[in-house]
C-alpha positions in Angstrom: -67.8 152.6 63.7 -67.8 155.3 61.2 -64.5 155.9 59.4 -64.1 159.8 60.4 -63.7 161.1 56.7 -67.4 159.5 56.4 -68.3 161.1 59.7 -68.2 164.5 57.8 -70.7 162.9 55.2 -74.2 164.7 55.0 -77.2 162.8 55.0 -77.7 163.7 51.4 -74.1 162.7 50.4 -74.8 159.5 51.9 -77.9 159.1 50.3 -76.3 159.9 46.8 -73.2 157.4 47.9 -75.8 154.5 48.3 -77.6 155.0 44.9 -74.2 155.5 43.0 -73.2 151.8 44.7 -77.0 150.3 43.8 -76.3 151.8 40.6 -72.8 150.2 40.0 -74.2 146.8 41.0 -77.2 146.8 39.0 -74.7 147.6 35.9 -72.6 145.2 37.0 -75.7 142.7 36.8 -76.7 143.6 33.4 -73.7 143.7 31.9 -73.0 139.9 33.2 -76.6 139.4 31.4 -75.2 140.6 28.4 -71.8 138.5 28.6 -74.3 135.4 29.3 -76.5 136.5 26.5 -73.5 136.2 24.4 -73.1 132.5 24.9 -76.0 131.2 23.0 -74.9 133.1 19.9 -71.9 131.3 20.2 -73.2 127.9 21.0 -76.2 128.1 18.7 -74.9 126.9 15.4 -72.7 124.0 16.7 -76.1 122.9 18.9 -78.6 123.2 15.5 -75.7 120.9 13.6 -75.3 118.4 16.9 -79.4 118.2 17.2 -79.7 114.5 17.0 -80.2 111.5 20.3 -77.6 113.0 22.6 -78.2 116.6 21.6 -82.2 117.3 22.2 -84.2 119.7 20.1 -85.3 121.3 23.3 -81.8 122.8 24.1 -82.1 124.1 20.6 -85.5 125.9 21.2 -84.2 127.1 24.8 -80.6 128.4 23.7 -82.7 130.1 20.7 -85.4 132.0 23.3 -82.2 133.0 25.4 -80.5 134.3 22.4 -84.0 136.5 21.2 -84.2 137.4 25.0 -81.5 137.7 27.3 -79.1 139.6 25.8 -81.8 142.2 24.3 -83.6 142.8 27.5 -80.2 142.9 29.4 -79.5 145.7 27.1 -83.5 147.5 27.4 -82.9 147.1 31.5 -80.3 150.3 31.2 -83.5 152.7 30.1 -86.4 150.4 31.0 -85.5 147.6 34.1 -89.2 147.3 35.3 -90.1 146.3 31.4 -86.9 144.1 31.0 -87.0 142.4 34.5 -91.0 141.3 33.4 -89.4 140.0 29.7 -87.0 138.0 31.4 -89.0 136.5 34.0 -91.7 135.5 31.7 -89.2 133.9 29.4 -87.2 132.4 32.5 -90.8 130.7 33.5 -91.7 129.7 30.2 -88.3 128.0 29.6 -88.1 126.7 32.9 -91.9 124.7 32.5 -90.8 123.5 29.0 -87.3 121.8 30.4 -89.1 120.9 33.4 -92.1 119.1 31.0 -89.6 117.9 28.5 -89.2 114.5 28.3 -85.0 115.2 28.0 -83.6 112.0 26.4 -79.9 112.7 27.5 -80.5 112.2 31.2 -79.7 114.3 34.0 -77.3 116.1 32.3 -79.1 118.3 29.8 -82.0 118.4 32.0 -79.6 120.6 34.0 -77.9 122.6 31.1 -82.2 123.4 30.2 -82.5 124.5 33.7 -79.4 126.5 34.0 -80.6 128.3 30.9 -83.6 128.7 32.1 -82.2 130.3 35.1 -80.4 132.9 33.9 -83.4 134.7 32.8 -85.1 133.9 35.9 -82.3 135.4 38.2 -82.0 138.6 35.9 -86.2 139.3 36.1 -85.9 138.4 39.6 -82.7 141.2 40.3 -84.7 143.6 38.3 -87.8 143.1 39.9 -85.9 143.5 43.9 -84.1 146.6 42.8 -87.3 148.2 41.5 -89.3 147.3 44.2 -86.6 148.7 46.1 -86.3 151.7 44.4 -83.4 151.5 43.2 -82.0 154.2 41.1 -81.9 154.0 37.3 -78.5 152.2 35.8 -78.2 155.3 33.7 -77.8 159.0 34.8 -80.5 161.3 33.2 -79.1 164.5 34.2 -80.7 167.4 33.0 -79.8 169.8 30.2 -80.2 173.6 30.8 
């Protein structure tokens, strides 16, 4: 059942509201991606200085790749979502393959950490491809100036 106020909307206004909602959720996801991109930035020094038997070198590599990928690609998604999505998917697949094939000395806990760090770019890239494929509006309003 439609709300009385909503029933007065034209199809064009409904489409504009739907696009605004999609733009909002896209911004939320990629802003969360930017926040997730700061995690490797914060943890990388401690990971480098504690690398050894209990902290595999693979974790350093994965966090370094995420540092160079998740934050910049999440920012790039505001201007070019397709390029950022493919960049994140390729990074996520490479890191996922690396974390799967790598013999992790720390056991299951370190393996899950590597899977999680590889899963973040896979999720962001998958969301970008999904929203691009369904023709969601760009994250930034590109209004024409007269």
